C-alpha positions as CSV (number, residue, x, y, z in Angstrom):
1,M,72.6,99.3,118.7
2,T,74.9,95.9,119.1
3,V,76.6,95.2,115.9
4,D,77.9,91.8,115.0
5,Y,81.1,92.3,114.5
6,L,82.1,88.4,114.9
7,T,79.9,87.5,111.9
8,L,81.7,90.3,109.9
9,A,85.3,89.3,110.8
10,K,84.4,85.6,109.7
11,T,82.7,86.3,106.3
12,V,85.7,88.6,105.6
13,A,88.1,85.6,106.7
14,A,86.2,83.2,104.8
15,L,86.3,85.6,101.5
16,T,89.9,86.5,101.7
17,A,91.6,83.4,103.0
18,D,95.0,83.2,101.6
19,E,94.7,86.4,99.5
20,T,97.9,88.5,99.5
21,D,96.9,90.7,96.9
22,P,96.1,94.3,98.6
23,I,93.8,95.6,95.8
24,A,91.6,92.6,95.8
25,L,91.8,92.8,99.7
26,M,90.5,96.3,99.5
27,A,88.0,95.7,97.0
28,T,86.4,92.9,99.1
29,I,86.5,94.4,102.7
30,A,85.1,97.8,101.2
31,C,82.1,96.0,99.7
32,E,81.5,93.4,102.8
33,V,81.8,96.4,105.3
34,H,79.8,98.8,103.1
35,H,76.7,96.5,103.0
36,F,77.2,95.4,106.9
37,D,75.9,98.5,108.5
38,D,73.1,101.0,107.2
39,R,75.3,103.8,109.1
40,F,78.1,103.0,106.6
41,D,77.4,105.6,103.7
42,W,80.7,105.6,101.8
43,T,83.3,102.9,102.2
44,G,86.7,102.6,100.9
45,F,90.5,102.5,100.9
46,Y,92.8,105.2,99.8
47,R,96.4,103.8,99.0
48,V,99.7,105.2,99.5
49,T,100.9,105.8,96.1
50,G,103.9,108.1,96.7
51,P,105.8,110.0,99.5
52,E,102.8,111.3,101.8
53,L,100.1,110.7,98.9
54,L,97.0,109.0,99.0
55,K,95.0,108.1,96.0
56,I,91.4,106.6,95.9
57,G,91.3,102.8,96.0
58,P,88.4,100.4,96.1
59,Y,85.5,101.6,97.5
60,Q,81.6,101.8,97.5
61,G,79.1,104.7,97.4
62,G,79.3,107.9,95.4
63,H,82.7,109.4,94.0
64,G,85.5,109.8,96.3
65,C,88.2,112.4,96.2
66,L,91.1,111.2,93.9
67,V,93.8,112.6,95.7
68,I,94.5,113.4,99.5
69,P,98.0,114.6,100.6
70,F,99.0,113.4,104.4
71,S,98.9,117.1,105.2
72,R,95.2,117.3,104.5
73,G,91.9,115.9,105.9
74,V,90.7,113.0,108.3
75,C,92.3,110.6,105.7
76,G,95.7,112.4,105.6
77,A,95.6,112.8,109.5
78,A,95.1,108.7,109.6
79,A,98.1,108.1,107.5
80,R,100.5,110.8,109.1
81,T,100.1,109.7,112.5
82,G,99.4,106.0,112.2
83,Q,96.4,106.5,114.7
84,T,92.7,105.7,114.1
85,Q,90.6,108.9,113.5
86,L,87.1,108.9,115.0
87,V,85.5,111.9,114.1
88,S,81.9,112.8,115.4
89,D,81.4,116.2,113.4
90,V,83.3,116.4,110.2
91,D,82.4,120.1,110.6
92,L,84.7,120.7,113.7
93,F,87.6,118.7,112.1
94,E,89.9,121.4,111.1
95,G,91.0,120.9,107.5
96,H,88.2,118.3,106.7
97,I,87.9,117.7,103.0
98,A,84.4,117.5,102.1
99,C,84.3,114.9,99.3
100,A,80.9,114.5,99.6
101,T,78.7,117.3,101.4
102,S,76.5,114.5,103.0
103,T,79.2,113.2,105.2
104,R,78.4,114.1,108.8
105,S,80.9,111.6,110.8
106,E,83.8,109.8,109.8
107,L,86.2,106.7,110.9
108,V,89.4,106.5,109.0
109,L,91.9,103.6,110.0
110,P,95.6,102.9,109.0
111,V,95.8,100.1,107.0
112,Y,99.5,98.3,107.2
113,N,101.1,95.0,105.9
114,G,102.3,92.2,107.7
115,A,105.9,94.1,107.9
116,G,104.4,97.1,109.5
117,I,104.4,99.0,106.3
118,L,101.6,101.7,105.8
119,L,99.6,100.6,102.8
120,G,96.8,103.2,103.0
121,V,93.6,104.1,105.0
122,F,90.3,102.7,105.2
123,D,87.8,105.3,105.2
124,I,84.3,105.2,106.4
125,D,81.8,107.8,105.9
126,S,78.6,108.5,107.5
127,N,75.6,110.9,106.7
128,Q,74.8,110.5,110.4
129,P,76.4,112.7,113.2
130,N,78.3,110.8,115.6
131,A,77.6,107.7,113.9
132,F,80.7,105.8,115.0
133,S,82.1,104.3,118.5
134,Q,85.4,103.2,119.8
135,E,83.8,99.4,119.3
136,D,83.6,100.0,115.6
137,A,87.0,101.3,115.5
138,G,88.6,98.3,117.6
139,A,86.6,95.6,115.5
140,L,87.6,97.0,112.3
141,E,91.1,97.5,113.3
142,D,91.3,93.9,114.2
143,I,89.6,93.0,111.1
144,L,92.1,95.0,108.7
145,K,94.9,93.6,110.8
146,V,94.2,90.0,110.1
147,S,93.3,90.6,106.7
148,F,96.5,92.1,105.5
149,A,98.8,90.5,107.7
150,A,99.9,88.4,104.8
151,V,100.4,91.0,102.4
152,K,104.3,91.7,101.5
């Protein structure tokens, strides 16, 4: 399956041009990415709101967990390590937090502002096992980097 990330990147760039409010960016990106591909079952952001603490931000899909410490789950691992987490089977990820029992695989990307400060993580869940690839991770990392570069 070939995914047209170039079109997604252009769409997100057009919708978010000159926007510097992180919540507005998160809401727009979550919506566009969620509706971009049928593999994306839950798509949203968890924001850094305190020391080593994430809270739910803009998302699309069913309810998400409200609070996730950096020490727990796939989202916590992405925030704690600053590295994208590509999990083909969430049942094999030690400490996985099951916000939705339908989630089979997960892709979580750290989100930084232009100064390199962690704003949160972008979490994409799929009800399909092994739904995500390195291509997905790289393309979405690029979209996030460009989108949040002007945020202070």
